[in-house]
C-alpha positions in Angstrom: 0.0 0.0 0.0 1.2 3.5 -0.8 2.0 5.8 2.1 0.4 8.8 0.3 -2.1 9.0 -2.6 -3.5 12.3 -4.0 -6.5 11.6 -6.3 -7.7 14.5 -8.4 -7.1 17.1 -5.7 -8.4 20.5 -6.6 -8.2 23.7 -4.5 -10.2 26.9 -5.0 -10.0 30.1 -3.1 -13.0 32.5 -3.0 -12.5 36.0 -4.2 -14.6 39.0 -5.1 -14.4 37.8 -8.7 -15.4 34.3 -7.9 -13.4 31.2 -7.0 -9.8 31.1 -8.1 -8.2 27.7 -8.7 -4.8 27.0 -7.2 -4.7 23.3 -7.8 -6.4 21.7 -10.9 -6.6 18.0 -10.3 -3.3 16.9 -8.8 -2.8 13.1 -8.7 0.3 11.3 -7.5 1.4 8.4 -5.3 4.3 7.9 -2.9 5.5 4.4 -1.8 7.0 3.6 1.6 10.6 4.9 1.8 10.3 6.6 -1.6 11.4 10.3 -2.2 9.3 12.2 -4.7 10.4 15.7 -5.8 7.9 18.4 -6.8 9.6 20.8 -9.2 8.4 23.9 -11.0 8.4 27.7 -11.1 7.0 29.8 -8.3 3.2 29.7 -8.2 2.9 26.3 -9.8 1.2 24.8 -6.8 4.0 22.8 -5.1 3.7 24.2 -1.6 -0.1 24.2 -1.8 0.0 20.5 -2.7 1.9 19.9 0.6 -0.6 22.0 2.6 -3.6 19.9 1.4 -1.9 16.8 3.0 -1.8 18.5 6.4 -5.0 20.4 5.9 -3.3 23.7 6.5 -4.5 25.4 3.3 -5.7 29.0 3.5 -9.0 29.7 5.4 -12.0 29.5 3.2 -10.3 27.3 0.6 -12.5 24.6 -1.0 -10.6 21.3 -1.5 -12.1 18.4 -3.4 -10.6 15.0 -4.3 -9.0 12.5 -1.9 -5.8 12.7 0.1 -5.1 9.1 1.3 -2.5 8.5 4.0 -2.1 4.7 4.4 -5.4 4.3 2.7 -7.3 6.7 5.0 -8.6 10.0 3.7 -7.0 12.8 5.6 -9.6 15.2 4.4 -12.4 13.4 6.3 -10.7 13.0 9.7 -12.0 14.6 12.8 -10.0 17.1 14.9 -8.6 14.5 17.3 -7.6 12.1 14.6 -6.0 14.9 12.6 -3.9 16.0 15.6 -2.7 12.4 15.9 -1.7 12.3 12.2 0.2 15.6 12.5 2.0 14.4 15.7 2.8 10.9 14.7 2.4 10.1 11.0 3.3 13.3 9.1 5.9 16.0 9.8 6.9 19.0 7.8 10.1 21.0 7.3 9.6 24.5 5.9 12.1 26.7 4.0 12.4 29.1 6.9 13.5 27.3 10.1 13.1 30.5 12.1 9.4 30.5 11.5 9.1 26.9 12.8 10.6 27.7 16.3 9.3 29.8 19.1 11.8 32.7 19.4 11.4 32.9 23.2 12.0 29.2 23.9 15.4 27.5 24.1 16.1 24.6 21.7 16.1 22.2 24.6 12.5 23.1 25.6 11.3 23.1 22.0 12.6 19.6 21.4 11.8 18.1 24.9 8.2 19.3 25.0 7.7 18.1 21.4 9.0 14.6 22.3 6.9 14.4 25.5 3.7 15.4 23.6 4.4 13.0 20.7 5.8 10.0 22.5 4.6 10.4 26.1 8.2 10.2 27.4 9.4 11.5 30.8 11.4 14.7 30.9 14.6 12.7 31.5 14.0 10.3 28.6 13.0 13.2 26.2 16.1 15.2 27.1 18.4 12.2 26.4 16.6 11.5 23.1 16.8 15.2 22.1 20.5 15.3 22.7 21.0 12.1 20.7 18.9 13.5 17.8 21.0 16.7 17.6 24.2 14.7 17.5 22.8 12.5 14.7 22.0 15.5 12.5 25.6 16.7 12.7 25.6 19.2 15.7 28.9 18.8 17.5 28.3 21.1 20.5 25.1 19.7 21.7 25.2 21.5 25.1 25.5 24.9 23.5 22.8 24.2 21.0 20.4 22.9 23.7 20.9 26.1 25.7 20.5 28.5 22.8 17.6 30.6 21.6 16.8 30.5 17.9 18.3 33.9 17.2 21.6 32.7 18.6 22.0 30.0 15.9 22.8 30.1 12.2 20.4 29.1 9.5 22.2 25.8 9.0 22.1 25.0 12.7 18.4 25.9 12.9 17.6 23.7 10.0 19.4 20.8 11.7 17.3 21.4 14.8 14.1 21.4 12.7 15.2 18.1 11.0 15.9 16.6 14.4 12.4 17.5 15.6 10.8 16.2 12.3 12.3 12.8 12.6 11.9 12.5 16.3 8.5 10.7 16.1 9.8 8.5 13.2 6.9 9.6 10.9 5.7 7.6 7.9 5.8 10.7 5.7 8.1 13.7 5.7 7.0 16.9 3.8 10.0 19.1 2.9 9.1 22.5 1.5 12.3 23.9 0.0 14.2 23.2 3.3 17.5 24.6 1.9 16.4 27.8 0.1 17.8 30.2 2.7 21.1 28.3 3.1 24.4 28.8 1.3 25.5 26.1 -1.1 27.9 24.3 1.2 25.4 24.2 4.1 22.7 23.2 1.7 24.7 20.1 0.7 25.3 19.1 4.3 21.7 19.6 5.3 20.4 17.6 2.3 22.8 14.8 3.1 21.6 14.7 6.7 18.0 14.7 5.6 18.5 11.9 3.1 20.4 9.8 5.6 17.6 10.2 8.2 15.0 9.4 5.6 16.8 6.1 4.7 17.5 5.1 8.3 13.9 5.6 9.4 12.3 4.3 6.2 10.3 7.5 5.7 8.6 8.5 2.5 9.4 12.1 1.5 7.6 14.6 -0.6 10.3 17.2 -1.5 9.5 20.6 -2.9 12.3 22.5 -4.7 13.0 24.8 -7.7 16.3 23.0 -8.2 16.2 20.1 -10.7 19.7 19.1 -9.9 19.0 18.9 -6.2 15.8 16.9 -6.7 17.7 14.5 -9.0 20.3 13.9 -6.3 17.9 13.0 -3.5 14.7 11.8 -5.1 13.7 8.5 -6.7 11.1 10.2 -8.9 10.4 13.8 -10.0 7.0 15.3 -10.6 7.0 18.5 -12.7 4.2 21.0 -11.9 2.9 23.9 -14.0 -0.2 26.0 -13.4 -1.6 23.9 -10.5 -1.2 20.5 -12.2 1.3 17.7 -12.8 2.7 17.8 -16.3 5.3 15.0 -16.1 6.4 12.3 -13.7 9.6 10.3 -14.3 12.8 9.1 -12.6 15.7 11.6 -12.6 17.5 9.5 -15.2 14.5 9.5 -17.5 13.8 13.2 -17.0 17.4 14.2 -17.9 17.9 11.8 -20.8 14.5 12.1 -22.5 12.0 14.6 -21.1 8.5 14.1 -22.7 6.9 17.5 -21.9 8.1 20.8 -23.5 8.1 22.5 -20.1 10.4 20.0 -18.7 12.7 20.3 -21.7 12.9 24.1 -21.3 13.5 23.9 -17.5 16.4 21.6 -18.2 17.8 24.0 -20.9 17.5 27.0 -18.6 19.8 25.7 -15.9 23.2 27.4 -15.6 26.2 25.1 -16.1 29.6 25.0 -14.3 31.2 23.3 -17.3 30.0 25.5 -20.1 30.1 29.2 -20.8 27.0 30.9 -22.3 26.8 34.3 -23.9 23.2 34.4 -22.8 21.4 31.9 -20.5 18.3 30.4 -22.2 15.0 31.4 -20.6 11.5 30.1 -21.0 9.5 32.7 -23.1 6.6 34.5 -21.5 5.6 34.4 -17.8 4.3 31.6 -15.6 0.6 31.2 -15.7 -1.4 30.9 -12.5 -3.9 28.0 -12.3 -6.9 30.4 -12.2 -5.8 32.0 -15.4 -6.1 28.8 -17.5 -9.4 29.0 -19.4 -9.0 25.9 -21.6 -6.6 23.9 -23.6 -3.0 23.3 -22.5 -1.9 25.6 -19.7 1.6 25.8 -21.2 0.5 26.5 -24.8 1.1 30.2 -24.8 4.8 29.7 -23.9 5.5 26.5 -25.8 7.6 26.7 -29.0 6.1 23.4 -30.1 2.4 24.4 -29.6 -0.2 23.8 -32.4 -3.7 25.4 -32.7 -5.2 22.3 -31.1 -3.0 22.8 -28.0 -4.9 26.1 -27.2 -8.2 24.3 -27.8 -8.0 20.8 -26.3 -7.1 20.1 -22.7 -4.5 17.3 -22.4 -4.9 14.4 -19.9 -2.1 13.0 -17.7 -1.3 9.8 -19.6 0.6 7.0 -17.8 3.0 4.8 -19.8 5.6 2.4 -18.6 6.0 4.0 -15.2 6.0 7.5 -16.5 3.3 10.1 -16.9 3.0 13.0 -19.3 0.4 15.7 -19.9 0.9 16.8 -23.6 -1.1 16.3 -26.7 2.0 15.9 -28.8 4.1 13.8 -26.4 4.4 10.9 -28.7 5.4 12.8 -31.9 7.8 15.1 -30.0 9.6 12.4 -28.0 12.7 12.2 -30.1 12.9 15.9 -30.6 12.5 16.8 -26.9 15.1 14.2 -26.0 17.7 15.7 -28.3 16.8 19.4 -28.3 19.7 21.3 -26.6 18.0 24.7 -26.6 14.5 26.1 -26.0 13.3 26.1 -29.6 12.0 23.3 -31.9 14.8 21.2 -33.3 17.2 22.8 -30.8 18.0 25.7 -33.1 18.4 28.3 -30.3 20.3 31.6 -30.7 22.3 31.1 -27.5 26.0 30.4 -28.1 27.4 27.8 -25.7 31.1 27.0 -25.7 32.6 24.1 -23.7 
Protein backbone atom coordinates (compact mmCIF):
# COMPACT_ATOMS: atom_id res chain seq x y z
CA UNK A 1 0.00 0.00 0.00
CA UNK A 2 1.22 3.50 -0.82
CA UNK A 3 1.95 5.84 2.08
CA UNK A 4 0.36 8.75 0.25
CA UNK A 5 -2.05 9.04 -2.65
CA UNK A 6 -3.50 12.26 -4.04
CA UNK A 7 -6.49 11.59 -6.27
CA UNK A 8 -7.72 14.51 -8.42
CA UNK A 9 -7.08 17.10 -5.70
CA UNK A 10 -8.45 20.53 -6.57
CA UNK A 11 -8.19 23.68 -4.47
CA UNK A 12 -10.18 26.87 -5.04
CA UNK A 13 -9.99 30.11 -3.09
CA UNK A 14 -13.00 32.45 -2.95
CA UNK A 15 -12.48 36.01 -4.17
CA UNK A 16 -14.60 39.00 -5.12
CA UNK A 17 -14.41 37.82 -8.74
CA UNK A 18 -15.43 34.26 -7.91
CA UNK A 19 -13.44 31.16 -7.01
CA UNK A 20 -9.78 31.11 -8.07
CA UNK A 21 -8.19 27.72 -8.70
CA UNK A 22 -4.75 27.05 -7.23
CA UNK A 23 -4.68 23.28 -7.83
CA UNK A 24 -6.39 21.73 -10.85
CA UNK A 25 -6.63 17.98 -10.33
CA UNK A 26 -3.31 16.88 -8.79
CA UNK A 27 -2.84 13.10 -8.71
CA UNK A 28 0.30 11.33 -7.47
CA UNK A 29 1.38 8.44 -5.26
CA UNK A 30 4.26 7.85 -2.87
CA UNK A 31 5.49 4.39 -1.82
CA UNK A 32 7.00 3.58 1.61
CA UNK A 33 10.58 4.86 1.81
CA UNK A 34 10.33 6.65 -1.55
CA UNK A 35 11.39 10.26 -2.18
CA UNK A 36 9.32 12.19 -4.72
CA UNK A 37 10.38 15.67 -5.83
CA UNK A 38 7.89 18.38 -6.80
CA UNK A 39 9.60 20.79 -9.23
CA UNK A 40 8.36 23.89 -11.04
CA UNK A 41 8.41 27.67 -11.14
CA UNK A 42 7.01 29.81 -8.32
CA UNK A 43 3.22 29.73 -8.23
CA UNK A 44 2.91 26.30 -9.84
CA UNK A 45 1.20 24.83 -6.77
CA UNK A 46 4.01 22.85 -5.15
CA UNK A 47 3.70 24.18 -1.60
CA UNK A 48 -0.10 24.25 -1.77
CA UNK A 49 -0.04 20.55 -2.65
CA UNK A 50 1.86 19.86 0.57
CA UNK A 51 -0.59 21.96 2.58
CA UNK A 52 -3.56 19.88 1.42
CA UNK A 53 -1.92 16.83 3.01
CA UNK A 54 -1.76 18.47 6.44
CA UNK A 55 -5.00 20.41 5.90
CA UNK A 56 -3.26 23.73 6.46
CA UNK A 57 -4.55 25.39 3.29
CA UNK A 58 -5.75 29.02 3.54
CA UNK A 59 -8.96 29.70 5.44
CA UNK A 60 -12.01 29.50 3.22
CA UNK A 61 -10.34 27.29 0.62
CA UNK A 62 -12.49 24.61 -0.98
CA UNK A 63 -10.64 21.33 -1.50
CA UNK A 64 -12.07 18.40 -3.44
CA UNK A 65 -10.59 15.01 -4.31
CA UNK A 66 -8.98 12.52 -1.95
CA UNK A 67 -5.76 12.66 0.09
CA UNK A 68 -5.10 9.13 1.30
CA UNK A 69 -2.55 8.49 4.04
CA UNK A 70 -2.05 4.73 4.45
CA UNK A 71 -5.42 4.29 2.74
CA UNK A 72 -7.32 6.70 5.03
CA UNK A 73 -8.65 10.00 3.66
CA UNK A 74 -7.01 12.81 5.65
CA UNK A 75 -9.62 15.25 4.35
CA UNK A 76 -12.40 13.44 6.27
CA UNK A 77 -10.66 13.04 9.67
CA UNK A 78 -12.04 14.62 12.82
CA UNK A 79 -10.04 17.08 14.91
CA UNK A 80 -8.57 14.49 17.32
CA UNK A 81 -7.57 12.08 14.57
CA UNK A 82 -6.01 14.91 12.56
CA UNK A 83 -3.92 15.99 15.57
CA UNK A 84 -2.67 12.40 15.88
CA UNK A 85 -1.69 12.33 12.21
CA UNK A 86 0.23 15.61 12.53
CA UNK A 87 1.97 14.44 15.72
CA UNK A 88 2.84 10.88 14.72
CA UNK A 89 2.45 10.09 11.02
CA UNK A 90 3.35 13.25 9.06
CA UNK A 91 5.87 15.99 9.79
CA UNK A 92 6.89 19.03 7.78
CA UNK A 93 10.11 20.99 7.29
CA UNK A 94 9.64 24.51 5.93
CA UNK A 95 12.06 26.70 3.99
CA UNK A 96 12.39 29.14 6.88
CA UNK A 97 13.47 27.32 10.07
CA UNK A 98 13.12 30.49 12.15
CA UNK A 99 9.38 30.48 11.47
CA UNK A 100 9.11 26.93 12.83
CA UNK A 101 10.62 27.67 16.26
CA UNK A 102 9.25 29.82 19.07
CA UNK A 103 11.76 32.69 19.44
CA UNK A 104 11.35 32.86 23.23
CA UNK A 105 11.99 29.16 23.87
CA UNK A 106 15.40 27.54 24.09
CA UNK A 107 16.08 24.64 21.71
CA UNK A 108 16.05 22.21 24.64
CA UNK A 109 12.50 23.14 25.61
CA UNK A 110 11.30 23.09 21.99
CA UNK A 111 12.61 19.56 21.43
CA UNK A 112 11.82 18.09 24.85
CA UNK A 113 8.24 19.35 24.95
CA UNK A 114 7.68 18.07 21.43
CA UNK A 115 8.97 14.62 22.32
CA UNK A 116 6.88 14.44 25.47
CA UNK A 117 3.73 15.39 23.59
CA UNK A 118 4.37 13.04 20.66
CA UNK A 119 5.79 10.03 22.49
CA UNK A 120 4.64 10.43 26.09
CA UNK A 121 8.22 10.23 27.39
CA UNK A 122 9.42 11.48 30.75
CA UNK A 123 11.43 14.70 30.87
CA UNK A 124 14.64 12.74 31.45
CA UNK A 125 13.98 10.35 28.57
CA UNK A 126 12.98 13.17 26.22
CA UNK A 127 16.10 15.18 27.10
CA UNK A 128 18.36 12.21 26.44
CA UNK A 129 16.63 11.51 23.14
CA UNK A 130 16.78 15.19 22.10
CA UNK A 131 20.55 15.27 22.68
CA UNK A 132 20.98 12.08 20.66
CA UNK A 133 18.90 13.48 17.79
CA UNK A 134 20.97 16.68 17.64
CA UNK A 135 24.17 14.65 17.51
CA UNK A 136 22.79 12.50 14.71
CA UNK A 137 22.01 15.53 12.53
CA UNK A 138 25.60 16.74 12.75
CA UNK A 139 25.57 19.16 15.68
CA UNK A 140 28.87 18.76 17.53
CA UNK A 141 28.35 21.14 20.47
CA UNK A 142 25.06 19.71 21.71
CA UNK A 143 25.22 21.49 25.08
CA UNK A 144 25.51 24.94 23.49
CA UNK A 145 22.77 24.18 20.98
CA UNK A 146 20.36 22.92 23.65
CA UNK A 147 20.92 26.09 25.72
CA UNK A 148 20.50 28.48 22.78
CA UNK A 149 17.56 30.56 21.61
CA UNK A 150 16.78 30.47 17.86
CA UNK A 151 18.32 33.91 17.22
CA UNK A 152 21.64 32.66 18.60
CA UNK A 153 22.01 29.95 15.94
CA UNK A 154 22.85 30.13 12.24
CA UNK A 155 20.38 29.12 9.53
CA UNK A 156 22.18 25.83 8.98
CA UNK A 157 22.13 24.98 12.68
CA UNK A 158 18.44 25.88 12.95
CA UNK A 159 17.56 23.68 9.99
CA UNK A 160 19.40 20.81 11.67
CA UNK A 161 17.31 21.38 14.79
CA UNK A 162 14.11 21.37 12.72
CA UNK A 163 15.16 18.14 10.99
CA UNK A 164 15.88 16.56 14.38
CA UNK A 165 12.40 17.52 15.56
CA UNK A 166 10.83 16.24 12.32
CA UNK A 167 12.34 12.76 12.57
CA UNK A 168 11.91 12.48 16.34
CA UNK A 169 8.54 10.74 16.07
CA UNK A 170 9.76 8.51 13.19
CA UNK A 171 6.89 9.61 10.92
CA UNK A 172 5.71 7.61 7.92
CA UNK A 173 5.78 10.71 5.71
CA UNK A 174 8.08 13.73 5.66
CA UNK A 175 7.00 16.87 3.82
CA UNK A 176 9.97 19.09 2.92
CA UNK A 177 9.06 22.50 1.50
CA UNK A 178 12.28 23.93 0.02
CA UNK A 179 14.21 23.24 3.25
CA UNK A 180 17.53 24.60 1.92
CA UNK A 181 16.40 27.77 0.11
CA UNK A 182 17.78 30.17 2.74
CA UNK A 183 21.12 28.34 3.11
CA UNK A 184 24.44 28.78 1.31
CA UNK A 185 25.52 26.07 -1.13
CA UNK A 186 27.90 24.27 1.24
CA UNK A 187 25.40 24.20 4.10
CA UNK A 188 22.66 23.18 1.66
CA UNK A 189 24.66 20.12 0.65
CA UNK A 190 25.32 19.15 4.27
CA UNK A 191 21.66 19.57 5.31
CA UNK A 192 20.38 17.55 2.34
CA UNK A 193 22.83 14.75 3.08
CA UNK A 194 21.58 14.66 6.68
CA UNK A 195 17.96 14.73 5.58
CA UNK A 196 18.49 11.94 3.05
CA UNK A 197 20.35 9.80 5.59
CA UNK A 198 17.62 10.24 8.20
CA UNK A 199 14.98 9.36 5.60
CA UNK A 200 16.75 6.14 4.67
CA UNK A 201 17.54 5.14 8.27
CA UNK A 202 13.94 5.57 9.39
CA UNK A 203 12.35 4.28 6.17
CA UNK A 204 10.29 7.45 5.73
CA UNK A 205 8.63 8.52 2.51
CA UNK A 206 9.43 12.10 1.52
CA UNK A 207 7.61 14.64 -0.63
CA UNK A 208 10.28 17.21 -1.46
CA UNK A 209 9.48 20.64 -2.95
CA UNK A 210 12.26 22.51 -4.74
CA UNK A 211 13.03 24.82 -7.67
CA UNK A 212 16.33 23.01 -8.22
CA UNK A 213 16.17 20.12 -10.69
CA UNK A 214 19.73 19.07 -9.87
CA UNK A 215 18.98 18.90 -6.15
CA UNK A 216 15.79 16.92 -6.74
CA UNK A 217 17.70 14.52 -9.00
CA UNK A 218 20.32 13.94 -6.30
CA UNK A 219 17.92 13.01 -3.50
CA UNK A 220 14.69 11.79 -5.13
CA UNK A 221 13.65 8.47 -6.67
CA UNK A 222 11.10 10.17 -8.93
CA UNK A 223 10.37 13.76 -9.95
CA UNK A 224 6.96 15.31 -10.64
CA UNK A 225 7.04 18.53 -12.67
CA UNK A 226 4.24 21.00 -11.92
CA UNK A 227 2.86 23.88 -13.96
CA UNK A 228 -0.23 26.04 -13.36
CA UNK A 229 -1.57 23.88 -10.53
CA UNK A 230 -1.24 20.47 -12.20
CA UNK A 231 1.29 17.72 -12.80
CA UNK A 232 2.69 17.80 -16.35
CA UNK A 233 5.29 15.02 -16.11
CA UNK A 234 6.43 12.29 -13.71
CA UNK A 235 9.62 10.28 -14.28
CA UNK A 236 12.81 9.11 -12.62
CA UNK A 237 15.69 11.61 -12.59
CA UNK A 238 17.52 9.54 -15.20
CA UNK A 239 14.51 9.47 -17.53
CA UNK A 240 13.84 13.16 -17.04
CA UNK A 241 17.38 14.24 -17.92
CA UNK A 242 17.89 11.78 -20.78
CA UNK A 243 14.51 12.06 -22.47
CA UNK A 244 11.98 14.58 -21.13
CA UNK A 245 8.54 14.14 -22.66
CA UNK A 246 6.93 17.48 -21.88
CA UNK A 247 8.08 20.76 -23.51
CA UNK A 248 8.06 22.55 -20.14
CA UNK A 249 10.45 19.97 -18.68
CA UNK A 250 12.72 20.31 -21.72
CA UNK A 251 12.85 24.09 -21.31
CA UNK A 252 13.46 23.85 -17.54
CA UNK A 253 16.44 21.61 -18.22
CA UNK A 254 17.77 23.99 -20.88
CA UNK A 255 17.52 27.04 -18.63
CA UNK A 256 19.83 25.66 -15.94
CA UNK A 257 23.21 27.37 -15.58
CA UNK A 258 26.21 25.09 -16.05
CA UNK A 259 29.60 25.03 -14.33
CA UNK A 260 31.18 23.27 -17.32
CA UNK A 261 29.97 25.52 -20.15
CA UNK A 262 30.10 29.25 -20.80
CA UNK A 263 27.02 30.89 -22.29
CA UNK A 264 26.78 34.30 -23.94
CA UNK A 265 23.18 34.39 -22.77
CA UNK A 266 21.39 31.92 -20.51
CA UNK A 267 18.32 30.43 -22.24
CA UNK A 268 15.03 31.38 -20.61
CA UNK A 269 11.49 30.12 -21.03
CA UNK A 270 9.51 32.70 -23.06
CA UNK A 271 6.57 34.53 -21.49
CA UNK A 272 5.61 34.38 -17.83
CA UNK A 273 4.35 31.57 -15.58
CA UNK A 274 0.57 31.22 -15.72
CA UNK A 275 -1.42 30.90 -12.50
CA UNK A 276 -3.86 28.01 -12.31
CA UNK A 277 -6.86 30.36 -12.16
CA UNK A 278 -5.78 32.04 -15.41
CA UNK A 279 -6.14 28.84 -17.46
CA UNK A 280 -9.37 29.03 -19.42
CA UNK A 281 -8.98 25.95 -21.60
CA UNK A 282 -6.58 23.91 -23.64
CA UNK A 283 -3.01 23.26 -22.50
CA UNK A 284 -1.90 25.61 -19.71
CA UNK A 285 1.60 25.83 -21.22
CA UNK A 286 0.49 26.45 -24.83
CA UNK A 287 1.14 30.22 -24.83
CA UNK A 288 4.80 29.69 -23.88
CA UNK A 289 5.48 26.49 -25.80
CA UNK A 290 7.59 26.66 -28.99
CA UNK A 291 6.06 23.36 -30.12
CA UNK A 292 2.40 24.35 -29.63
CA UNK A 293 -0.18 23.84 -32.38
CA UNK A 294 -3.68 25.37 -32.68
CA UNK A 295 -5.23 22.29 -31.07
CA UNK A 296 -3.03 22.81 -27.98
CA UNK A 297 -4.88 26.05 -27.22
CA UNK A 298 -8.22 24.35 -27.76
CA UNK A 299 -7.97 20.80 -26.31
CA UNK A 300 -7.07 20.09 -22.68
CA UNK A 301 -4.49 17.26 -22.37
CA UNK A 302 -4.90 14.44 -19.85
CA UNK A 303 -2.08 13.03 -17.72
CA UNK A 304 -1.26 9.82 -19.61
CA UNK A 305 0.60 7.03 -17.79
CA UNK A 306 2.97 4.84 -19.80
CA UNK A 307 5.65 2.39 -18.63
CA UNK A 308 6.03 3.96 -15.19
CA UNK A 309 6.04 7.52 -16.53
CA UNK A 310 3.29 10.11 -16.91
CA UNK A 311 2.99 13.03 -19.33
CA UNK A 312 0.37 15.73 -19.92
CA UNK A 313 0.95 16.78 -23.57
CA UNK A 314 -1.12 16.31 -26.70
CA UNK A 315 2.04 15.94 -28.80
CA UNK A 316 4.12 13.83 -26.38
CA UNK A 317 4.40 10.87 -28.74
CA UNK A 318 5.36 12.77 -31.87
CA UNK A 319 7.79 15.07 -30.03
CA UNK A 320 9.55 12.35 -28.02
CA UNK A 321 12.72 12.17 -30.13
CA UNK A 322 12.94 15.93 -30.62
CA UNK A 323 12.51 16.76 -26.93
CA UNK A 324 15.11 14.16 -25.97
CA UNK A 325 17.69 15.71 -28.26
CA UNK A 326 16.85 19.42 -28.33
CA UNK A 327 19.67 21.29 -26.59
CA UNK A 328 17.95 24.68 -26.65
CA UNK A 329 14.50 26.10 -26.04
CA UNK A 330 13.30 26.11 -29.64
CA UNK A 331 11.98 23.34 -31.93
CA UNK A 332 14.79 21.25 -33.31
CA UNK A 333 17.23 22.75 -30.83
CA UNK A 334 17.97 25.72 -33.09
CA UNK A 335 18.42 28.32 -30.35
CA UNK A 336 20.34 31.55 -30.73
CA UNK A 337 22.28 31.07 -27.53
CA UNK A 338 25.96 30.35 -28.09
CA UNK A 339 27.41 27.85 -25.66
CA UNK A 340 31.10 26.98 -25.67
CA UNK A 341 32.58 24.08 -23.72
